A tleap script that builds the chain and sets N, CA, C and O, in Angstrom:
source leaprc.protein.ff14SB
mol = sequence {
  NMET ALA VAL ASN PRO ASP ARG ALA ALA VAL
  LEU GLU ASP ILE ARG ALA LEU ALA GLY ALA
  SER ALA PRO ALA LEU ASP ASP VAL GLU ARG
  THR LEU THR ASP GLY TYR ALA HIE ALA LEU
  GLN LEU GLU SER GLU ARG LEU ARG LEU GLN
  ARG ARG LEU GLU GLN GLN ALA GLY ALA LEU
  GLY THR LYS PRO PRO SER ASP GLN VAL ALA
  GLU ILE THR GLY LEU ALA ARG GLY VAL ALA
  GLU THR ASP GLY GLU LEU THR GLU LEU ARG
  ALA ALA LEU ALA LEU LEU LYS GLU THR ALA
  GLN ARG ILE ARG PRO CASP
}
set mol.1.N position { -6.918 -1.847 -11.890 }
set mol.1.CA position { -5.553 -1.442 -11.581 }
set mol.1.C position { -4.700 -2.701 -11.455 }
set mol.1.O position { -5.084 -3.631 -10.746 }
set mol.2.N position { -3.582 -2.747 -12.109 }
set mol.2.CA position { -2.688 -3.901 -12.071 }
set mol.2.C position { -1.866 -3.911 -10.788 }
set mol.2.O position { -1.634 -2.869 -10.173 }
set mol.3.N position { -1.436 -5.086 -10.402 }
set mol.3.CA position { -0.594 -5.213 -9.215 }
set mol.3.C position { 0.745 -4.547 -9.504 }
set mol.3.O position { 1.384 -4.828 -10.519 }
set mol.4.N position { 1.154 -3.681 -8.621 }
set mol.4.CA position { 2.434 -2.996 -8.748 }
set mol.4.C position { 3.550 -4.013 -8.510 }
set mol.4.O position { 3.595 -4.643 -7.454 }
set mol.5.N position { 4.466 -4.181 -9.498 }
set mol.5.CA position { 5.526 -5.180 -9.313 }
set mol.5.C position { 6.422 -4.868 -8.114 }
set mol.5.O position { 6.924 -5.785 -7.464 }
set mol.6.N position { 6.625 -3.593 -7.817 }
set mol.6.CA position { 7.414 -3.242 -6.633 }
set mol.6.C position { 6.712 -3.720 -5.372 }
set mol.6.O position { 7.346 -4.256 -4.464 }
set mol.7.N position { 5.410 -3.524 -5.321 }
set mol.7.CA position { 4.627 -3.959 -4.168 }
set mol.7.C position { 4.721 -5.469 -4.020 }
set mol.7.O position { 4.913 -5.977 -2.915 }
set mol.8.N position { 4.589 -6.184 -5.122 }
set mol.8.CA position { 4.661 -7.641 -5.079 }
set mol.8.C position { 6.036 -8.097 -4.591 }
set mol.8.O position { 6.135 -9.030 -3.793 }
set mol.9.N position { 7.087 -7.448 -5.063 }
set mol.9.CA position { 8.445 -7.810 -4.646 }
set mol.9.C position { 8.665 -7.506 -3.168 }
set mol.9.O position { 9.266 -8.304 -2.449 }
set mol.10.N position { 8.179 -6.355 -2.718 }
set mol.10.CA position { 8.325 -5.979 -1.307 }
set mol.10.C position { 7.570 -6.979 -0.434 }
set mol.10.O position { 8.098 -7.438 0.579 }
set mol.11.N position { 6.343 -7.318 -0.819 }
set mol.11.CA position { 5.565 -8.287 -0.041 }
set mol.11.C position { 6.242 -9.652 -0.021 }
set mol.11.O position { 6.262 -10.324 1.011 }
set mol.12.N position { 6.790 -10.056 -1.144 }
set mol.12.CA position { 7.491 -11.345 -1.212 }
set mol.12.C position { 8.696 -11.350 -0.268 }
set mol.12.O position { 8.912 -12.318 0.461 }
set mol.13.N position { 9.475 -10.277 -0.284 }
set mol.13.CA position { 10.640 -10.176 0.612 }
set mol.13.C position { 10.211 -10.193 2.078 }
set mol.13.O position { 10.811 -10.875 2.909 }
set mol.14.N position { 9.162 -9.429 2.378 }
set mol.14.CA position { 8.673 -9.363 3.764 }
set mol.14.C position { 8.243 -10.741 4.235 }
set mol.14.O position { 8.636 -11.183 5.315 }
set mol.15.N position { 7.446 -11.418 3.436 }
set mol.15.CA position { 6.932 -12.734 3.832 }
set mol.15.C position { 8.036 -13.771 3.939 }
set mol.15.O position { 8.003 -14.630 4.820 }
set mol.16.N position { 9.011 -13.695 3.048 }
set mol.16.CA position { 10.130 -14.642 3.103 }
set mol.16.C position { 10.921 -14.457 4.396 }
set mol.16.O position { 11.264 -15.433 5.065 }
set mol.17.N position { 11.204 -13.221 4.739 }
set mol.17.CA position { 11.980 -12.966 5.962 }
set mol.17.C position { 11.169 -13.273 7.220 }
set mol.17.O position { 11.709 -13.807 8.188 }
set mol.18.N position { 9.887 -12.943 7.212 }
set mol.18.CA position { 9.041 -13.203 8.380 }
set mol.18.C position { 8.895 -14.701 8.622 }
set mol.18.O position { 8.734 -15.139 9.761 }
set mol.19.N position { 8.953 -15.486 7.543 }
set mol.19.CA position { 8.812 -16.927 7.675 }
set mol.19.C position { 10.126 -17.674 7.833 }
set mol.19.O position { 10.130 -18.882 8.068 }
set mol.20.N position { 11.239 -16.964 7.706 }
set mol.20.CA position { 12.550 -17.613 7.814 }
set mol.20.C position { 12.844 -17.977 9.262 }
set mol.20.O position { 12.409 -17.293 10.188 }
set mol.21.N position { 13.583 -19.057 9.443 }
set mol.21.CA position { 13.893 -19.496 10.805 }
set mol.21.C position { 14.945 -18.606 11.475 }
set mol.21.O position { 14.876 -18.380 12.683 }
set mol.22.N position { 15.905 -18.105 10.716 }
set mol.22.CA position { 16.961 -17.265 11.296 }
set mol.22.C position { 17.389 -16.186 10.295 }
set mol.22.O position { 18.495 -16.241 9.758 }
set mol.23.N position { 16.514 -15.209 10.045 }
set mol.23.CA position { 16.890 -14.163 9.082 }
set mol.23.C position { 17.946 -13.227 9.667 }
set mol.23.O position { 18.029 -13.051 10.883 }
set mol.24.N position { 18.744 -12.633 8.795 }
set mol.24.CA position { 19.752 -11.667 9.238 }
set mol.24.C position { 19.049 -10.364 9.606 }
set mol.24.O position { 18.188 -9.881 8.872 }
set mol.25.N position { 19.425 -9.806 10.746 }
set mol.25.CA position { 18.799 -8.582 11.222 }
set mol.25.C position { 18.939 -7.453 10.204 }
set mol.25.O position { 17.997 -6.686 10.006 }
set mol.26.N position { 20.093 -7.338 9.559 }
set mol.26.CA position { 20.285 -6.292 8.542 }
set mol.26.C position { 19.276 -6.433 7.410 }
set mol.26.O position { 18.731 -5.437 6.934 }
set mol.27.N position { 19.026 -7.662 6.979 }
set mol.27.CA position { 18.052 -7.898 5.908 }
set mol.27.C position { 16.636 -7.525 6.359 }
set mol.27.O position { 15.869 -6.923 5.608 }
set mol.28.N position { 16.315 -7.889 7.576 }
set mol.28.CA position { 14.986 -7.577 8.116 }
set mol.28.C position { 14.804 -6.069 8.214 }
set mol.28.O position { 13.770 -5.543 7.802 }
set mol.29.N position { 15.789 -5.374 8.749 }
set mol.29.CA position { 15.664 -3.921 8.905 }
set mol.29.C position { 15.612 -3.207 7.559 }
set mol.29.O position { 14.868 -2.237 7.407 }
set mol.30.N position { 16.389 -3.669 6.582 }
set mol.30.CA position { 16.360 -3.066 5.253 }
set mol.30.C position { 14.989 -3.274 4.607 }
set mol.30.O position { 14.439 -2.364 3.986 }
set mol.31.N position { 14.456 -4.464 4.761 }
set mol.31.CA position { 13.163 -4.780 4.174 }
set mol.31.C position { 12.042 -4.031 4.875 }
set mol.31.O position { 11.079 -3.606 4.237 }
set mol.32.N position { 12.165 -3.869 6.183 }
set mol.32.CA position { 11.183 -3.036 6.892 }
set mol.32.C position { 11.205 -1.607 6.351 }
set mol.32.O position { 10.156 -1.011 6.110 }
set mol.33.N position { 12.392 -1.071 6.164 }
set mol.33.CA position { 12.524 0.288 5.634 }
set mol.33.C position { 11.907 0.381 4.244 }
set mol.33.O position { 11.166 1.320 3.952 }
set mol.34.N position { 12.212 -0.591 3.387 }
set mol.34.CA position { 11.628 -0.611 2.041 }
set mol.34.C position { 10.104 -0.701 2.114 }
set mol.34.O position { 9.396 -0.012 1.380 }
set mol.35.N position { 9.617 -1.544 2.993 }
set mol.35.CA position { 8.172 -1.718 3.141 }
set mol.35.C position { 7.485 -0.465 3.643 }
set mol.35.O position { 6.427 -0.093 3.136 }
set mol.36.N position { 8.077 0.196 4.640 }
set mol.36.CA position { 7.491 1.437 5.143 }
set mol.36.C position { 7.526 2.531 4.073 }
set mol.36.O position { 6.588 3.322 3.968 }
set mol.37.N position { 8.594 2.582 3.285 }
set mol.37.CA position { 8.672 3.556 2.198 }
set mol.37.C position { 7.578 3.288 1.167 }
set mol.37.O position { 6.954 4.218 0.656 }
set mol.38.N position { 7.356 2.026 0.873 }
set mol.38.CA position { 6.309 1.683 -0.083 }
set mol.38.C position { 4.928 2.025 0.479 }
set mol.38.O position { 4.052 2.484 -0.255 }
set mol.39.N position { 4.738 1.804 1.763 }
set mol.39.CA position { 3.464 2.161 2.395 }
set mol.39.C position { 3.222 3.668 2.307 }
set mol.39.O position { 2.095 4.103 2.071 }
set mol.40.N position { 4.265 4.456 2.493 }
set mol.40.CA position { 4.119 5.912 2.357 }
set mol.40.C position { 3.746 6.299 0.936 }
set mol.40.O position { 2.940 7.207 0.732 }
set mol.41.N position { 4.326 5.619 -0.050 }
set mol.41.CA position { 3.963 5.887 -1.444 }
set mol.41.C position { 2.493 5.553 -1.694 }
set mol.41.O position { 1.784 6.308 -2.359 }
set mol.42.N position { 2.045 4.434 -1.164 }
set mol.42.CA position { 0.647 4.055 -1.317 }
set mol.42.C position { -0.282 5.049 -0.627 }
set mol.42.O position { -1.329 5.403 -1.168 }
set mol.43.N position { 0.098 5.491 0.551 }
set mol.43.CA position { -0.715 6.476 1.264 }
set mol.43.C position { -0.804 7.786 0.487 }
set mol.43.O position { -1.857 8.422 0.446 }
set mol.44.N position { 0.296 8.180 -0.122 }
set mol.44.CA position { 0.317 9.384 -0.943 }
set mol.44.C position { -0.602 9.228 -2.157 }
set mol.44.O position { -1.360 10.139 -2.490 }
set mol.45.N position { -0.529 8.084 -2.805 }
set mol.45.CA position { -1.392 7.810 -3.956 }
set mol.45.C position { -2.857 7.795 -3.545 }
set mol.45.O position { -3.710 8.326 -4.255 }
set mol.46.N position { -3.147 7.191 -2.407 }
set mol.46.CA position { -4.519 7.146 -1.916 }
set mol.46.C position { -5.038 8.555 -1.650 }
set mol.46.O position { -6.172 8.879 -2.000 }
set mol.47.N position { -4.218 9.381 -1.038 }
set mol.47.CA position { -4.612 10.760 -0.756 }
set mol.47.C position { -4.871 11.531 -2.055 }
set mol.47.O position { -5.832 12.294 -2.150 }
set mol.48.N position { -4.000 11.323 -3.058 }
set mol.48.CA position { -4.191 11.983 -4.349 }
set mol.48.C position { -5.518 11.557 -4.985 }
set mol.48.O position { -6.274 12.395 -5.478 }
set mol.49.N position { -5.792 10.259 -4.968 }
set mol.49.CA position { -7.041 9.752 -5.525 }
set mol.49.C position { -8.248 10.289 -4.761 }
set mol.49.O position { -9.249 10.677 -5.363 }
set mol.50.N position { -8.148 10.309 -3.435 }
set mol.50.CA position { -9.254 10.794 -2.600 }
set mol.50.C position { -9.549 12.265 -2.893 }
set mol.50.O position { -10.710 12.657 -3.011 }
set mol.51.N position { -8.512 13.066 -3.008 }
set mol.51.CA position { -8.716 14.492 -3.314 }
set mol.51.C position { -9.375 14.672 -4.677 }
set mol.51.O position { -10.287 15.483 -4.833 }
set mol.52.N position { -8.907 13.911 -5.656 }
set mol.52.CA position { -9.477 13.989 -7.001 }
set mol.52.C position { -10.934 13.533 -6.984 }
set mol.52.O position { -11.781 14.127 -7.652 }
set mol.53.N position { -11.222 12.494 -6.231 }
set mol.53.CA position { -12.595 12.011 -6.088 }
set mol.53.C position { -13.484 13.101 -5.487 }
set mol.53.O position { -14.596 13.334 -5.963 }
set mol.54.N position { -12.996 13.758 -4.456 }
set mol.54.CA position { -13.763 14.833 -3.826 }
set mol.54.C position { -13.985 15.995 -4.792 }
set mol.54.O position { -15.067 16.581 -4.814 }
set mol.55.N position { -12.974 16.330 -5.586 }
set mol.55.CA position { -13.118 17.391 -6.587 }
set mol.55.C position { -14.193 17.033 -7.604 }
set mol.55.O position { -15.044 17.855 -7.942 }
set mol.56.N position { -14.142 15.797 -8.084 }
set mol.56.CA position { -15.115 15.371 -9.087 }
set mol.56.C position { -16.519 15.306 -8.515 }
set mol.56.O position { -17.484 15.667 -9.188 }
set mol.57.N position { -16.635 14.850 -7.286 }
set mol.57.CA position { -17.954 14.808 -6.654 }
set mol.57.C position { -18.488 16.222 -6.447 }
set mol.57.O position { -19.689 16.457 -6.585 }
set mol.58.N position { -17.613 17.157 -6.121 }
set mol.58.CA position { -18.025 18.548 -5.950 }
set mol.58.C position { -18.425 19.213 -7.248 }
set mol.58.O position { -19.166 20.196 -7.247 }
set mol.59.N position { -17.933 18.676 -8.366 }
set mol.59.CA position { -18.232 19.252 -9.678 }
set mol.59.C position { -19.403 18.549 -10.365 }
set mol.59.O position { -19.638 18.766 -11.554 }
set mol.60.N position { -20.125 17.729 -9.649 }
set mol.60.CA position { -21.265 17.029 -10.247 }
set mol.60.C position { -22.206 18.036 -10.903 }
set mol.60.O position { -22.539 19.067 -10.318 }
set mol.61.N position { -22.614 17.731 -12.085 }
set mol.61.CA position { -23.531 18.603 -12.796 }
set mol.61.C position { -22.865 19.482 -13.839 }
set mol.61.O position { -23.555 20.117 -14.636 }
set mol.62.N position { -21.532 19.533 -13.851 }
set mol.62.CA position { -20.848 20.393 -14.816 }
set mol.62.C position { -20.434 19.647 -16.074 }
set mol.62.O position { -20.054 20.280 -17.060 }
set mol.63.N position { -20.496 18.327 -16.070 }
set mol.63.CA position { -20.153 17.502 -17.224 }
set mol.63.C position { -21.341 16.600 -17.536 }
set mol.63.O position { -22.256 16.466 -16.723 }
set mol.64.N position { -21.326 15.985 -18.710 }
set mol.64.CA position { -22.369 14.990 -18.981 }
set mol.64.C position { -22.333 13.893 -17.916 }
set mol.64.O position { -21.252 13.451 -17.527 }
set mol.65.N position { -23.494 13.451 -17.441 }
set mol.65.CA position { -23.540 12.476 -16.342 }
set mol.65.C position { -22.718 11.213 -16.582 }
set mol.65.O position { -22.096 10.714 -15.644 }
set mol.66.N position { -22.692 10.681 -17.791 }
set mol.66.CA position { -21.952 9.440 -18.013 }
set mol.66.C position { -20.454 9.643 -17.803 }
set mol.66.O position { -19.778 8.750 -17.292 }
set mol.67.N position { -19.925 10.809 -18.191 }
set mol.67.CA position { -18.510 11.106 -17.965 }
set mol.67.C position { -18.214 11.207 -16.472 }
set mol.67.O position { -17.201 10.691 -15.998 }
set mol.68.N position { -19.090 11.865 -15.740 }
set mol.68.CA position { -18.889 12.025 -14.302 }
set mol.68.C position { -18.933 10.684 -13.586 }
set mol.68.O position { -18.082 10.390 -12.746 }
set mol.69.N position { -19.918 9.885 -13.920 }
set mol.69.CA position { -20.082 8.598 -13.244 }
set mol.69.C position { -18.873 7.709 -13.502 }
set mol.69.O position { -18.367 7.072 -12.578 }
set mol.70.N position { -18.406 7.659 -14.741 }
set mol.70.CA position { -17.254 6.818 -15.065 }
set mol.70.C position { -16.008 7.272 -14.323 }
set mol.70.O position { -15.270 6.443 -13.791 }
set mol.71.N position { -15.762 8.575 -14.279 }
set mol.71.CA position { -14.567 9.073 -13.599 }
set mol.71.C position { -14.654 8.865 -12.087 }
set mol.71.O position { -13.686 8.433 -11.462 }
set mol.72.N position { -15.797 9.167 -11.511 }
set mol.72.CA position { -15.968 8.998 -10.065 }
set mol.72.C position { -15.874 7.518 -9.687 }
set mol.72.O position { -15.280 7.167 -8.668 }
set mol.73.N position { -16.460 6.662 -10.511 }
set mol.73.CA position { -16.373 5.226 -10.252 }
set mol.73.C position { -14.928 4.743 -10.291 }
set mol.73.O position { -14.500 3.985 -9.421 }
set mol.74.N position { -14.185 5.176 -11.288 }
set mol.74.CA position { -12.776 4.792 -11.401 }
set mol.74.C position { -11.950 5.280 -10.229 }
set mol.74.O position { -11.099 4.556 -9.711 }
set mol.75.N position { -12.202 6.511 -9.812 }
set mol.75.CA position { -11.464 7.056 -8.667 }
set mol.75.C position { -11.810 6.312 -7.383 }
set mol.75.O position { -10.929 6.002 -6.581 }
set mol.76.N position { -13.091 6.027 -7.191 }
set mol.76.CA position { -13.514 5.291 -5.995 }
set mol.76.C position { -12.906 3.891 -5.981 }
set mol.76.O position { -12.488 3.396 -4.934 }
set mol.77.N position { -12.863 3.265 -7.142 }
set mol.77.CA position { -12.246 1.941 -7.250 }
set mol.77.C position { -10.759 2.024 -6.909 }
set mol.77.O position { -10.231 1.151 -6.220 }
set mol.78.N position { -10.085 3.067 -7.387 }
set mol.78.CA position { -8.671 3.254 -7.089 }
set mol.78.C position { -8.418 3.444 -5.598 }
set mol.78.O position { -7.457 2.898 -5.056 }
set mol.79.N position { -9.275 4.213 -4.934 }
set mol.79.CA position { -9.148 4.412 -3.487 }
set mol.79.C position { -9.328 3.078 -2.765 }
set mol.79.O position { -8.552 2.747 -1.868 }
set mol.80.N position { -10.348 2.314 -3.153 }
set mol.80.CA position { -10.610 1.028 -2.502 }
set mol.80.C position { -9.457 0.048 -2.721 }
set mol.80.O position { -9.054 -0.650 -1.790 }
set mol.81.N position { -8.928 -0.011 -3.933 }
set mol.81.CA position { -7.806 -0.914 -4.212 }
set mol.81.C position { -6.565 -0.508 -3.420 }
set mol.81.O position { -5.847 -1.358 -2.893 }
set mol.82.N position { -6.324 0.783 -3.343 }
set mol.82.CA position { -5.173 1.262 -2.577 }
set mol.82.C position { -5.345 0.947 -1.098 }
set mol.82.O position { -4.387 0.568 -0.426 }
set mol.83.N position { -6.565 1.103 -0.590 }
set mol.83.CA position { -6.834 0.726 0.797 }
set mol.83.C position { -6.519 -0.745 1.040 }
set mol.83.O position { -5.911 -1.096 2.051 }
set mol.84.N position { -6.932 -1.603 0.113 }
set mol.84.CA position { -6.657 -3.036 0.237 }
set mol.84.C position { -5.168 -3.332 0.214 }
set mol.84.O position { -4.678 -4.149 0.994 }
set mol.85.N position { -4.446 -2.666 -0.684 }
set mol.85.CA position { -2.996 -2.859 -0.763 }
set mol.85.C position { -2.322 -2.414 0.528 }
set mol.85.O position { -1.418 -3.084 1.029 }
set mol.86.N position { -2.768 -1.278 1.063 }
set mol.86.CA position { -2.190 -0.783 2.320 }
set mol.86.C position { -2.469 -1.740 3.470 }
set mol.86.O position { -1.589 -1.992 4.293 }
set mol.87.N position { -3.664 -2.266 3.534 }
set mol.87.CA position { -4.014 -3.206 4.598 }
set mol.87.C position { -3.129 -4.447 4.532 }
set mol.87.O position { -2.611 -4.908 5.549 }
set mol.88.N position { -2.963 -4.981 3.325 }
set mol.88.CA position { -2.125 -6.163 3.145 }
set mol.88.C position { -0.669 -5.875 3.501 }
set mol.88.O position { -0.021 -6.672 4.180 }
set mol.89.N position { -0.163 -4.746 3.046 }
set mol.89.CA position { 1.229 -4.384 3.323 }
set mol.89.C position { 1.453 -4.138 4.810 }
set mol.89.O position { 2.453 -4.587 5.368 }
set mol.90.N position { 0.541 -3.437 5.446 }
set mol.90.CA position { 0.688 -3.162 6.891 }
set mol.90.C position { 0.663 -4.452 7.709 }
set mol.90.O position { 1.411 -4.582 8.678 }
set mol.91.N position { -0.177 -5.394 7.335 }
set mol.91.CA position { -0.230 -6.674 8.054 }
set mol.91.C position { 1.092 -7.423 7.901 }
set mol.91.O position { 1.616 -7.974 8.869 }
set mol.92.N position { 1.625 -7.439 6.686 }
set mol.92.CA position { 2.914 -8.102 6.457 }
set mol.92.C position { 4.028 -7.407 7.223 }
set mol.92.O position { 4.892 -8.065 7.802 }
set mol.93.N position { 4.012 -6.079 7.228 }
set mol.93.CA position { 5.035 -5.324 7.965 }
set mol.93.C position { 4.951 -5.584 9.463 }
set mol.93.O position { 5.976 -5.637 10.143 }
set mol.94.N position { 3.751 -5.744 9.975 }
set mol.94.CA position { 3.591 -6.035 11.408 }
set mol.94.C position { 4.249 -7.376 11.761 }
set mol.94.O position { 4.894 -7.501 12.802 }
set mol.95.N position { 4.080 -8.366 10.892 }
set mol.95.CA position { 4.726 -9.667 11.125 }
set mol.95.C position { 6.249 -9.550 11.079 }
set mol.95.O position { 6.954 -10.141 11.897 }
set mol.96.N position { 6.739 -8.783 10.115 }
set mol.96.CA position { 8.193 -8.622 10.004 }
set mol.96.C position { 8.748 -7.815 11.176 }
set mol.96.O position { 9.862 -8.064 11.636 }
set mol.97.N position { 7.975 -6.860 11.650 }
set mol.97.CA position { 8.412 -6.089 12.821 }
set mol.97.C position { 8.539 -7.012 14.039 }
set mol.97.O position { 9.473 -6.879 14.829 }
set mol.98.N position { 7.603 -7.938 14.181 }
set mol.98.CA position { 7.691 -8.913 15.273 }
set mol.98.C position { 8.948 -9.765 15.123 }
set mol.98.O position { 9.617 -10.071 16.110 }
set mol.99.N position { 9.263 -10.145 13.894 }
set mol.99.CA position { 10.477 -10.914 13.630 }
set mol.99.C position { 11.706 -10.117 14.039 }
set mol.99.O position { 12.613 -10.649 14.680 }
set mol.100.N position { 11.735 -8.841 13.669 }
set mol.100.CA position { 12.872 -7.990 14.023 }
set mol.100.C position { 13.037 -7.895 15.536 }
set mol.100.O position { 14.153 -7.969 16.050 }
set mol.101.N position { 11.935 -7.732 16.240 }
set mol.101.CA position { 11.999 -7.625 17.700 }
set mol.101.C position { 12.489 -8.919 18.333 }
set mol.101.O position { 13.184 -8.910 19.349 }
set mol.102.N position { 12.115 -10.022 17.716 }
set mol.102.CA position { 12.522 -11.334 18.239 }
set mol.102.C position { 14.025 -11.580 18.053 }
set mol.102.O position { 14.657 -12.194 18.912 }
set mol.103.N position { 14.601 -11.110 16.943 }
set mol.103.CA position { 16.001 -11.442 16.665 }
set mol.103.C position { 16.979 -10.350 17.083 }
set mol.103.O position { 18.190 -10.566 17.049 }
set mol.104.N position { 16.476 -9.182 17.475 }
set mol.104.CA position { 17.391 -8.121 17.928 }
set mol.104.C position { 18.058 -8.530 19.230 }
set mol.104.O position { 17.416 -9.072 20.131 }
set mol.105.N position { 19.358 -8.262 19.316 }
set mol.105.CA position { 20.032 -8.560 20.598 }
set mol.105.C position { 19.531 -7.590 21.659 }
set mol.105.O position { 19.193 -6.445 21.362 }
set mol.106.N position { 19.490 -8.057 22.882 }
set mol.106.CA position { 18.997 -7.209 23.993 }
set mol.106.C position { 19.901 -6.085 24.312 }
set mol.106.O position { 19.615 -5.299 25.215 }
savepdb mol mol.pdb
quit
């Protein structure tokens, strides 16, 4: 699975703002919103892949074994990659959330 360019751009924005000395609160909040929206998209994709994986595993024996193994392997790989992307995105969002809390006026 190729790196999603939107994900890469969102991560780049998050990391840039989290590492900035004095980011604008509006920029931080907008980027947090974009990041959380992207995380929801990833979670949705992961759920879709997981359901499809479960369907294919439940249908074991109805197709030639090589077809089943290839499809199940691909789906499992997709779930694992999505999990990794979510972990990376959530960690970056946590840092940016700390930045937002630090720069928000009391």
